[in-house]
GUPAVO-510549 format. One record per residue (C-alpha): x, y, z. Coordinates in steps of 0.5 Angstrom, whole numbers, plus 500, padded with zeros to 3 digits. Layout:
<atoms>
XYZ;...
</atoms>
This chain:
<atoms>
639939899;642945896;640949890;644950884;646957883;641962878;637956876;632954882;634947880;634942886;641939886;646935891;651940889;653947890;657951885;664949886;661941886;658942880;664945876;667939879;662934877;662937870;669937869;669929871;664928866;668931861;674927862;669921862;668919869;661914868;659916875;660923874;656923868;650919871;650924877;650929872;644926868;640925875;641932876;639935869;634930867;628933871;630940869;630939862;623935863;620941865;623945860;621941854;614938857;610944856;613946849;613939845;607937849;606930847;613929844;616932851;619926853;622925846;625932846;627931853;631925850;633928845;636934848;639929854;643926848;645933845;647935852;652929853;655929846;657936846;658936854;666937852;665943848;662946855;668951857;665954863;661949868;657954872;654956865;651948865;644950866;643956861;647952856;643946858;637950857;638953850;639946847;632944850;628949848;631948841;629941841;623941844;621947838;624942833;620936835;614940836;614943829;616937826;610933829;605938826;599936831;592938829;589943833;584939837;577941838;574947842;574946850;567948852;567946859;572950863;573948870;573952877;580954879;580948884;578942880;583937879;582937871;585944870;592942869;589938864;585944860;591948861;595943857;589942852;589950851;597950850;596944845;593949840;598954840;604954835;611951838;614958837;608961841;609955847;616956847;616964848;610963853;614957858;620961857;617968860;611966864;614959867;621960867;621968869;627970863;627977861;626978853;633979852;634972855;629969851;631972845;638969846;635962847;631962841;635966836;630972834;630979835;627982842;621985838;619979835;619975842;615981844;610980838;610973839;609973846;603978846;600974840;601967845;598970851;592973846;591966843;591962849;585967852;581966847;582959847;581958854;575962853;572958848;
</atoms>
């Protein structure tokens, strides 16, 4: 299994094969569309889940719908994953904002690092952050994007990204320590 360049997304195709797959899907080849869906779904899910939380599966589905409806507009197949990432983040933030989830009660008992409950507790703390703060944290700290890329994805100036990231990290720490 090879890796698609610059995405870290595992796939069964290289760059040339990916371009051919995208072009075939754009022409309406149903097998190519299915293979592209299989390739994109886990990637989009990993982006949407931490941002939209409980609505992560819905955000993933909505993002995939938008991606495949607009696939014909993609001019450069090599940009597929970056283009899809923009759509996924926007859909995840949109759904998270629309959900308007209430902030859960404070977390009192913090598990040890090797406790299996840790992932659930981290998710609980993430739920306390605003969708904008979750998006910045996911893109910078989980996806490893730089401030310029995050700025472009979220459609906000770089100073806003830095401010949101600072506040998101601070709020995460505060919520974690409770």
